Backbone as CSV, one residue per row, in Angstrom:
resi,resn,N_x,N_y,N_z,CA_x,CA_y,CA_z,C_x,C_y,C_z
1,MET,7.721,7.924,5.309,8.301,7.371,4.105,9.759,7.807,4.027
2,ALA,10.618,6.870,3.776,12.045,7.180,3.683,12.334,7.805,2.321
3,ARG,13.189,8.766,2.337,13.610,9.407,1.085,15.038,9.048,0.804
4,SER,15.334,8.875,-0.458,16.702,8.543,-0.814,17.443,9.808,-1.240
5,SER,18.707,9.804,-0.998,19.529,10.953,-1.368,19.952,10.822,-2.817
6,PRO,20.369,11.927,-3.439,20.880,11.850,-4.815,22.048,10.875,-4.941
7,ARG,22.867,10.799,-3.906,24.019,9.884,-3.921,23.533,8.431,-3.959
8,THR,22.507,8.115,-3.151,21.958,6.760,-3.144,21.315,6.425,-4.478
9,ARG,20.562,7.366,-5.022,19.889,7.130,-6.300,20.880,6.902,-7.438
10,SER,22.038,7.504,-7.377,23.026,7.287,-8.443,23.834,6.026,-8.214
11,ARG,23.970,5.600,-6.965,24.770,4.414,-6.642,23.996,3.116,-6.872
12,LEU,22.732,3.076,-6.486,21.963,1.830,-6.565,21.863,1.247,-7.965
13,PRO,21.561,2.045,-8.993,21.492,1.443,-10.331,22.800,0.810,-10.762
14,LYS,23.917,1.422,-10.421,25.223,0.878,-10.783,25.481,-0.442,-10.059
15,GLU,25.157,-0.484,-8.777,25.391,-1.692,-7.982,24.522,-2.859,-8.422
16,HIS,23.316,-2.561,-8.901,22.374,-3.616,-9.265,22.197,-3.762,-10.765
17,ARG,23.043,-3.074,-11.540,23.024,-3.143,-13.000,21.648,-2.818,-13.569
18,VAL,21.107,-1.697,-13.115,19.787,-1.241,-13.581,19.978,0.002,-14.443
19,GLU,19.317,0.021,-15.587,19.371,1.198,-16.450,18.156,2.079,-16.183
20,TRP,18.364,3.384,-16.178,17.251,4.323,-16.025,16.637,4.562,-17.391
21,HIS,15.323,4.527,-17.453,14.593,4.852,-18.659,13.543,5.892,-18.293
22,TYR,13.689,7.067,-18.827,12.776,8.149,-18.511,11.720,8.276,-19.610
23,THR,10.522,8.681,-19.206,9.493,8.969,-20.189,9.604,10.414,-20.590
24,VAL,9.215,10.710,-21.798,9.251,12.083,-22.307,8.100,12.861,-21.678
25,PRO,8.363,14.049,-21.128,7.273,14.844,-20.565,6.174,15.075,-21.610
26,GLY,4.925,14.912,-21.174,3.802,15.101,-22.068,3.485,13.892,-22.916
27,LYS,4.114,12.772,-22.639,3.876,11.526,-23.396,3.406,10.429,-22.433
28,PRO,2.192,10.538,-21.870,1.729,9.541,-20.906,1.573,8.155,-21.495
29,THR,1.472,8.039,-22.814,1.307,6.712,-23.420,2.556,5.849,-23.247
30,GLN,3.682,6.457,-22.906,4.902,5.685,-22.695,4.862,4.916,-21.372
31,ASN,3.934,5.271,-20.510,3.828,4.607,-19.207,2.348,4.447,-18.873
32,GLY,1.648,3.685,-19.689,0.210,3.560,-19.591,-0.306,2.983,-18.296
33,TYR,0.403,2.009,-17.705,-0.085,1.397,-16.477,-0.118,2.408,-15.342
34,VAL,0.940,3.159,-15.188,0.985,4.156,-14.115,-0.029,5.265,-14.379
35,GLU,-0.138,5.699,-15.607,-1.108,6.748,-15.931,-2.537,6.288,-15.665
36,SER,-2.829,5.028,-15.943,-4.160,4.483,-15.673,-4.431,4.469,-14.176
37,PHE,-3.466,3.996,-13.403,-3.618,3.967,-11.941,-3.775,5.377,-11.389
38,ASN,-2.922,6.293,-11.836,-2.986,7.667,-11.346,-4.339,8.303,-11.654
39,GLY,-4.862,8.057,-12.853,-6.171,8.591,-13.224,-7.282,8.051,-12.352
40,ARG,-7.253,6.757,-12.100,-8.288,6.150,-11.243,-8.192,6.711,-9.821
41,MET,-6.979,6.781,-9.295,-6.817,7.296,-7.945,-7.283,8.737,-7.841
42,ARG,-6.939,9.522,-8.820,-7.350,10.927,-8.819,-8.868,11.045,-8.883
43,ASN,-9.498,10.296,-9.798,-10.952,10.400,-9.975,-11.738,9.791,-8.812
44,GLN,-11.279,8.701,-8.258,-12.048,7.979,-7.249,-11.718,8.367,-5.816
45,LEU,-10.581,8.973,-5.588,-10.194,9.308,-4.210,-9.852,10.777,-4.039
46,LEU,-8.881,11.235,-4.777,-8.340,12.567,-4.516,-9.322,13.695,-4.837
47,ASP,-10.091,13.564,-5.917,-11.040,14.610,-6.293,-12.210,14.703,-5.344
48,ASP,-12.516,13.600,-4.630,-13.688,13.568,-3.753,-13.339,13.669,-2.281
49,SER,-12.089,13.840,-1.944,-11.686,13.813,-0.535,-11.101,15.137,-0.089
50,LEU,-11.377,15.464,1.145,-10.764,16.614,1.788,-9.958,16.059,2.950
51,PHE,-8.662,16.190,2.864,-7.790,15.606,3.874,-7.513,16.643,4.962
52,PHE,-7.724,16.230,6.214,-7.566,17.142,7.343,-6.228,17.006,8.040
53,GLY,-5.337,16.294,7.450,-4.005,16.128,8.018,-3.282,15.022,7.293
54,LEU,-1.986,14.955,7.490,-1.170,13.969,6.814,-1.523,12.553,7.248
55,GLY,-1.795,12.347,8.532,-2.178,11.031,9.024,-3.457,10.550,8.397
56,TYR,-4.443,11.450,8.300,-5.730,11.093,7.685,-5.529,10.774,6.202
57,ALA,-4.734,11.563,5.510,-4.480,11.326,4.081,-3.808,9.965,3.900
58,HIS,-2.821,9.659,4.725,-2.129,8.377,4.627,-3.091,7.225,4.843
59,SER,-3.957,7.333,5.838,-4.926,6.286,6.132,-5.919,6.103,4.989
60,ALA,-6.461,7.198,4.457,-7.438,7.124,3.371,-6.805,6.530,2.104
61,ILE,-5.592,6.930,1.796,-4.919,6.421,0.601,-4.585,4.949,0.770
62,SER,-4.150,4.538,1.962,-3.853,3.123,2.214,-5.104,2.257,2.061
63,GLU,-6.229,2.742,2.590,-7.483,2.000,2.456,-7.903,1.897,0.993
64,TRP,-7.756,2.980,0.237,-8.137,2.966,-1.179,-7.271,1.994,-1.962
65,ILE,-5.966,1.999,-1.708,-5.049,1.102,-2.418,-5.359,-0.355,-2.074
66,ASP,-5.643,-0.639,-0.804,-6.005,-1.995,-0.419,-7.258,-2.452,-1.155
67,ASP,-8.262,-1.588,-1.209,-9.490,-1.907,-1.938,-9.202,-2.113,-3.416
68,TYR,-8.419,-1.226,-3.989,-8.079,-1.290,-5.425,-7.351,-2.584,-5.764
69,ASN,-6.410,-2.996,-4.918,-5.603,-4.183,-5.201,-6.272,-5.496,-4.812
70,THR,-7.262,-5.456,-3.929,-7.798,-6.695,-3.374,-9.224,-7.007,-3.805
71,PHE,-10.084,-5.994,-3.888,-11.509,-6.254,-4.043,-12.091,-5.819,-5.378
72,ARG,-11.299,-5.328,-6.296,-11.828,-4.852,-7.575,-11.410,-5.786,-8.696
73,PRO,-12.281,-5.979,-9.685,-11.900,-6.789,-10.833,-10.847,-6.069,-11.670
74,HIS,-9.906,-6.823,-12.195,-8.827,-6.274,-13.001,-8.792,-6.932,-14.367
75,SER,-8.588,-6.133,-15.381,-8.559,-6.659,-16.745,-7.437,-7.682,-16.935
76,SER,-6.308,-7.480,-16.253,-5.194,-8.412,-16.402,-5.503,-9.784,-15.812
77,LEU,-6.546,-9.871,-14.987,-6.967,-11.143,-14.398,-8.258,-11.660,-15.035
78,GLY,-8.560,-11.156,-16.221,-9.791,-11.558,-16.884,-11.012,-10.998,-16.185
79,TYR,-10.870,-9.807,-15.609,-11.925,-9.104,-14.875,-12.406,-9.901,-13.667
80,ARG,-11.482,-10.659,-13.080,-11.779,-11.344,-11.831,-11.187,-10.516,-10.682
81,ILE,-11.661,-10.792,-9.497,-11.146,-10.140,-8.302,-9.878,-10.877,-7.907
82,GLN,-8.886,-10.166,-7.435,-7.586,-10.753,-7.135,-7.710,-11.913,-6.161
83,ARG,-8.544,-11.797,-5.145,-8.667,-12.880,-4.155,-9.198,-14.156,-4.821
84,CYS,-10.062,-14.012,-5.815,-10.621,-15.175,-6.503,-9.646,-15.743,-7.530
85,ALA,-8.771,-14.897,-8.033,-7.863,-15.327,-9.104,-6.687,-16.130,-8.578
86,SER,-6.329,-15.946,-7.320,-5.151,-16.640,-6.798,-5.474,-17.992,-6.230
């Protein structure tokens, strides 16, 4: 995974006219979608897995995300599976 430098992070918003909006620490309701995803990932993958290396962790997380995005019903799609909704 590529990491950005502080210089890049400060330059990109200016070049693309993007404003930074930070959430207040301890206020997860300000970013409910991410908190919901993080909770599901933690409960369904991270709490039940023992990773034996970075490669294994990357593979397991990629498989979980693919399953989450492709084969599970989502409330935003009327509880349909993404493949069926498109």
